[in-house]
C-alpha positions as CSV (number, residue, x, y, z in Angstrom):
1,M,150.6,62.3,80.8
2,Y,153.8,64.6,81.1
3,F,152.9,68.1,82.5
4,Q,154.7,71.2,82.7
5,L,154.2,74.8,83.9
6,D,156.1,77.2,81.4
7,N,155.1,80.0,82.4
8,T,152.5,81.8,85.5
9,D,151.5,86.0,84.8
10,G,149.3,86.6,87.9
11,N,147.5,83.2,88.0
12,A,147.1,83.1,84.5
13,R,149.0,80.1,83.6
14,A,151.2,78.7,80.1
15,C,151.5,74.8,80.4
16,T,152.4,71.9,78.1
17,I,150.1,69.0,78.5
18,K,151.9,65.6,76.2
19,T,149.7,63.2,75.3
20,A,150.4,59.4,73.7
21,H,148.8,61.7,70.5
22,S,149.6,65.2,70.8
23,T,151.6,68.1,72.6
24,I,149.1,70.3,73.5
25,Q,149.5,74.0,74.8
26,T,147.6,76.2,76.9
27,P,145.4,77.8,77.1
28,V,143.5,75.2,74.8
29,F,140.0,75.6,73.6
30,M,139.0,72.2,73.1
31,P,136.4,72.2,69.4
32,V,133.3,70.0,70.5
33,G,133.2,67.1,69.1
34,T,130.1,65.0,70.2
35,L,130.0,62.3,67.6
36,G,133.8,62.2,66.6
37,C,132.7,65.1,64.4
38,V,132.9,68.8,64.5
39,K,129.6,69.5,63.4
40,A,129.9,70.6,60.0
41,L,134.0,69.9,59.8
42,D,136.0,67.1,59.1
43,S,139.4,66.4,60.5
44,F,141.2,67.5,57.7
45,D,139.7,71.0,58.4
46,M,140.7,70.4,62.1
47,T,144.2,69.8,61.1
48,H,145.1,71.5,58.3
49,Y,143.1,74.8,58.7
50,L,142.5,74.1,62.7
51,K,145.9,73.1,63.5
52,T,143.6,71.3,67.0
53,D,146.1,69.3,69.3
54,I,143.0,67.8,71.1
55,I,138.5,68.0,70.5
56,L,136.0,66.5,72.8
57,A,134.2,63.6,72.1
58,N,131.0,62.1,74.4
59,T,131.2,59.0,75.6
60,Y,127.2,58.9,76.1
61,H,126.9,59.6,72.4
62,L,129.1,57.4,71.1
63,Y,128.1,54.3,73.6
64,L,124.9,54.6,71.8
65,R,125.7,55.0,68.3
66,P,127.6,54.1,66.7
67,S,128.6,52.1,70.3
68,D,131.5,51.7,71.5
69,E,132.5,48.6,70.5
70,T,131.9,49.5,66.4
71,V,134.4,52.1,67.4
72,K,137.0,50.2,68.6
73,S,136.8,47.6,66.0
74,L,137.3,51.1,63.5
75,G,140.2,51.3,65.5
76,G,139.5,53.9,68.2
77,L,138.2,57.0,68.2
78,H,141.7,57.9,66.3
79,G,141.3,55.5,63.2
80,F,137.9,55.7,63.2
81,A,137.3,59.8,62.9
82,N,140.5,59.6,60.7
83,Y,141.8,62.6,63.8
84,P,145.1,62.0,64.5
85,N,145.2,64.0,67.8
86,S,144.0,63.7,70.8
87,F,140.6,63.4,72.5
88,L,139.0,64.1,75.5
89,T,136.0,62.2,76.5
90,D,133.7,63.2,78.8
91,S,132.0,61.1,80.8
92,G,128.2,61.3,79.8
93,G,127.3,62.3,82.8
94,F,126.1,65.4,81.7
95,Q,123.8,64.5,78.8
96,A,122.4,61.8,80.9
97,F,121.3,64.2,83.1
98,S,120.0,66.9,80.9
99,L,119.3,65.0,77.3
100,S,116.3,62.5,80.0
101,K,114.0,63.2,82.0
102,M,113.6,59.7,83.2
103,T,116.7,59.8,84.7
104,K,117.6,58.2,88.1
105,Q,120.5,58.0,89.8
106,D,121.0,56.3,93.2
107,E,124.5,55.4,95.2
108,N,126.2,53.2,92.7
109,G,125.4,54.9,88.9
110,I,122.6,56.9,86.7
111,T,119.6,55.4,84.8
112,F,118.6,56.9,81.7
113,K,116.1,56.4,78.9
114,S,117.9,56.7,75.2
115,H,116.8,60.0,73.9
116,I,117.6,58.0,70.4
117,D,115.2,55.0,71.0
118,G,114.0,54.8,75.0
119,S,115.8,52.3,75.7
120,K,117.4,51.8,79.1
121,H,121.3,52.2,80.2
122,Y,122.7,52.0,83.0
123,F,126.4,54.5,83.6
124,T,128.7,52.6,86.5
125,P,131.8,55.1,87.2
126,Q,133.3,51.6,85.8
127,K,130.5,50.9,83.1
128,V,132.3,54.6,81.5
129,I,135.7,54.0,81.7
130,D,135.7,50.7,80.1
131,I,133.5,52.4,77.3
132,Q,136.5,54.9,76.6
133,Y,139.2,52.7,77.0
134,N,137.1,51.0,73.5
135,L,136.9,54.8,72.1
136,N,141.0,55.1,72.8
137,S,140.4,58.7,74.4
138,D,143.8,60.2,75.5
139,I,141.8,61.3,78.3
140,M,139.4,60.4,80.5
141,M,137.0,62.2,82.4
142,V,134.8,60.5,85.5
143,L,131.1,59.6,86.0
144,D,130.1,62.6,88.1
145,D,126.9,62.9,90.3
146,L,125.8,66.9,88.5
147,I,122.7,69.0,89.5
148,A,120.8,71.9,87.9
149,L,121.7,75.3,90.0
150,P,119.7,76.5,92.2
151,A,119.7,73.4,94.4
152,E,119.5,72.6,98.0
153,K,122.0,71.9,100.3
154,E,121.2,68.8,101.3
155,R,121.1,67.7,97.1
156,I,124.3,69.2,96.5
157,A,125.7,67.5,99.7
158,L,124.5,63.9,97.8
159,S,125.9,65.5,95.0
160,I,129.6,65.3,96.3
161,E,129.2,62.2,98.5
162,R,128.6,60.3,95.5
163,T,131.1,62.2,92.9
164,T,133.6,61.6,95.2
165,S,132.5,57.7,95.3
166,W,132.8,57.0,92.0
167,A,136.0,59.1,91.4
168,K,137.4,56.5,93.6
169,K,135.8,53.5,92.3
170,S,137.0,55.2,88.9
171,I,140.6,55.8,89.9
172,D,140.9,52.6,91.7
173,Y,139.7,50.6,88.5
174,H,141.4,52.8,86.1
175,R,145.0,51.6,88.3
176,A,144.3,48.4,88.5
177,N,143.6,47.8,85.1
178,Q,146.5,50.0,83.8
179,K,148.6,46.9,86.2
180,K,147.4,44.7,83.7
181,G,148.6,46.5,80.7
182,I,144.8,48.0,79.6
183,G,144.3,51.8,78.8
184,I,147.9,52.2,79.7
185,N,148.4,55.5,77.5
186,Q,145.0,56.9,78.7
187,N,144.8,59.5,81.4
188,I,142.2,60.4,84.0
189,F,140.8,63.4,85.5
190,A,138.4,63.9,88.7
191,I,135.5,66.5,88.2
192,V,135.1,68.8,90.6
193,Q,131.0,69.9,92.2
194,G,129.5,72.3,95.0
195,G,127.1,74.1,93.1
196,I,128.0,77.6,94.2
197,D,128.5,77.0,97.0
198,K,131.8,77.8,98.8
199,E,132.8,75.3,101.6
200,F,131.0,72.4,99.3
201,R,133.4,72.9,96.6
202,K,136.2,73.1,98.6
203,L,135.2,69.7,100.5
204,S,135.2,68.3,96.7
205,A,138.4,70.1,95.9
206,L,140.3,68.6,98.9
207,Q,138.1,65.0,98.5
208,L,139.2,64.7,95.4
209,T,143.1,65.8,95.3
210,E,143.3,62.6,98.0
211,F,143.9,60.3,94.8
212,D,146.4,60.5,92.1
213,F,144.2,61.7,89.4
214,D,145.9,63.1,86.1
215,G,144.1,66.4,86.3
216,F,141.0,68.1,87.5
217,A,137.9,69.4,86.4
218,I,135.8,72.0,87.5
219,G,132.3,71.0,86.8
220,G,128.7,71.8,87.2
221,L,129.2,75.1,86.4
222,S,127.2,77.1,83.2
223,V,123.7,75.7,84.2
224,G,122.0,78.7,85.0
225,E,124.1,80.4,87.4
226,A,124.9,84.4,86.8
227,N,128.5,84.9,85.4
228,I,130.0,86.7,88.4
229,D,129.0,83.6,90.9
230,M,130.7,81.0,88.0
231,Y,134.0,83.5,87.9
232,D,133.6,83.5,91.7
233,T,133.8,80.5,92.0
234,V,136.2,78.8,89.8
235,E,138.5,81.9,91.8
236,F,137.8,80.1,95.2
237,T,138.3,76.6,93.7
238,V,141.3,76.6,91.7
239,P,143.4,76.9,95.3
240,Y,142.7,74.0,96.6
241,L,143.9,72.1,92.7
242,P,147.2,71.1,92.4
243,K,149.4,73.3,90.6
244,D,151.4,70.8,88.9
245,K,148.3,69.3,87.0
246,P,145.8,70.7,84.3
247,R,142.6,72.3,85.6
248,Y,139.7,71.8,83.5
249,L,136.7,74.0,82.8
250,M,134.1,72.0,81.7
251,G,131.3,73.6,79.1
252,V,132.0,77.1,79.3
253,G,131.9,79.6,77.1
254,T,132.2,83.0,75.4
255,P,135.6,84.5,74.7
256,E,135.1,86.7,77.9
257,D,134.5,83.5,79.6
258,L,137.7,81.9,78.6
259,I,140.0,85.1,79.2
260,E,137.8,85.8,82.4
261,N,138.6,82.2,84.0
262,I,142.3,82.0,82.6
263,E,142.8,85.1,85.0
264,R,141.9,82.4,87.5
265,G,144.2,79.7,86.6
266,I,142.3,77.5,84.0
267,D,144.3,75.8,81.3
268,M,141.3,74.0,79.1
269,F,138.2,74.8,78.6
270,D,135.1,73.3,75.9
271,C,132.2,74.8,74.3
272,V,129.8,74.1,71.3
273,M,129.1,78.0,71.7
274,P,131.2,79.1,68.7
275,T,130.0,76.3,66.5
276,R,126.1,76.6,68.0
277,N,126.3,80.1,66.8
278,A,128.1,79.7,64.0
279,R,125.3,77.5,62.9
280,N,122.8,80.0,63.0
281,G,124.1,83.1,62.0
282,T,126.5,84.8,65.1
283,I,129.7,85.4,64.5
284,F,132.4,85.7,67.0
285,T,135.0,89.4,66.0
286,S,138.3,90.6,67.4
287,F,135.1,93.3,67.9
288,G,132.5,91.1,69.5
289,K,129.8,89.4,67.9
290,L,128.0,90.6,64.4
291,N,124.7,88.6,63.3
292,I,125.5,87.5,59.5
293,K,121.8,87.3,59.1
294,G,121.8,91.4,58.5
295,A,120.7,92.9,56.0
296,K,123.4,95.4,56.1
297,H,126.0,92.6,55.1
298,K,124.2,92.3,51.7
299,L,126.6,94.4,49.7
300,S,129.7,93.9,51.4
301,D,133.4,93.0,50.2
302,E,134.3,93.3,53.3
303,P,135.7,89.6,55.6
304,L,133.7,88.5,59.1
305,D,137.1,90.1,60.7
306,A,139.5,92.3,59.4
307,T,142.2,91.0,61.4
308,C,141.5,86.9,60.7
309,S,143.7,84.8,59.0
310,C,141.5,82.0,59.1
311,H,140.3,80.2,55.5
312,T,136.9,81.6,55.7
313,C,138.1,85.5,56.2
314,Q,141.0,85.0,53.7
315,N,138.4,83.7,50.7
316,Y,135.2,85.1,51.3
317,S,133.5,88.3,52.0
318,K,129.9,89.2,54.2
319,G,128.1,89.6,51.6
320,Y,128.6,85.7,50.1
321,L,128.1,84.2,53.7
322,N,124.9,86.8,54.1
323,H,124.1,84.9,51.0
324,L,124.8,81.3,51.9
325,F,122.5,81.5,55.5
326,R,120.0,83.1,54.0
327,S,119.9,80.7,51.1
328,G,120.1,77.7,53.5
329,E,123.4,76.1,51.9
330,L,125.3,74.2,54.2
331,T,128.4,75.5,52.8
332,Y,127.3,78.1,55.1
333,F,127.9,76.0,58.0
334,R,131.2,74.4,57.1
335,L,132.5,78.5,56.7
336,A,130.8,79.9,59.9
337,S,132.1,77.4,61.8
338,L,135.7,77.4,60.8
339,H,136.0,80.7,61.2
340,N,134.1,81.0,64.6
341,L,136.4,78.0,66.2
342,H,140.1,79.5,64.4
343,Y,138.9,82.9,66.5
344,Y,138.7,81.1,69.6
345,L,141.4,78.7,69.3
346,D,143.5,81.9,68.0
347,L,142.4,83.8,71.4
348,M,144.2,81.4,73.1
349,R,147.0,81.2,71.2
350,Q,147.6,84.8,71.4
351,T,146.6,84.4,75.6
352,R,149.3,82.0,75.4
353,E,151.5,84.5,74.4
354,A,150.6,87.4,76.5
355,I,151.4,84.5,80.2
356,I,155.0,83.7,78.9
357,A,155.5,87.3,77.8
358,N,154.1,88.9,81.0
359,K,151.5,91.3,79.3
360,F,148.6,89.3,80.4
361,Q,146.6,92.3,82.1
362,E,147.6,94.8,79.0
363,F,146.6,92.0,76.8
364,K,143.4,91.7,78.7
365,K,142.8,95.1,78.4
366,E,143.2,95.1,74.4
367,F,141.4,92.2,74.5
368,Y,138.2,94.1,75.6
369,Q,139.0,97.9,74.6
370,K,138.5,96.7,70.9
371,R,134.6,95.3,71.9
372,E,133.9,98.6,73.1
373,Q,135.0,100.1,69.1
């Protein structure tokens, strides 16, 4: 992986990442394509309308259906989904944790029941890497021991112990395979855990940065803690991460969360929020959120956001989107998802321009002022 720090403005960073499939400029928001597909959208939408350079797919889901072997036989994720740019694949640890009530961790991995048919499966650090080899993702996440918050200190300590142990097994396995010609163009990121306890976060970061990972993620946040606790934890943790490698905050979040965490030094984000909210009728705009279900939009000939250049805003009115939503038309899901993702991606592009110009604080101030109108 090629990584370049283009500029800093305070702790905010503008970086360039190059993988085998694309050049990614940060800060970057990665749309979530859990099953190799961003819900309601296709690869033409992602490359032509949204111009994404990277999306996220999920190891757990693709392993269960259609199977990682199937994806491999059909050209890996890039061929399977006809998406030419980069994929990041999550390790599946979060899904094994969140989707199954019958999950059990031990020192070697995670046993879980499939949410599809109840069958039992066992993820080890090495197995998760093997699955991601089959998927041929550009960035692979290691298996980590994710826990819900709040948690007892003893459980957090065990989580860190397992996460570090599994990370070492993952990096050793991957580097050994690369020497054999396997996964040469695939990169591997570690995941810092520790809840909102600063000493545990420091311990986890210091342990993981001893290993030669291509990038580092902060995981285990946005799982029930207050926003200010998330921000404080990120602010405390970032200084313990390398300056010359990407920093990824997993599963976050609102537009405000992105701006706040960019200010604290984060480069990469993912979240289902823009697409899930779109499907439920919540639209993100430069001036805050709007509920397209509202009767006040029924006769509106205005776009969702007058400042937006997305396909939806350039062609359709609030009145039409209101009609589609109330009628249960599937076209609504596509048009609303296109807008919400465009808003997130354009917000990242604007933020990068502000960092490059050393005007991040002015940009942040204007970002919040628009929401007060």
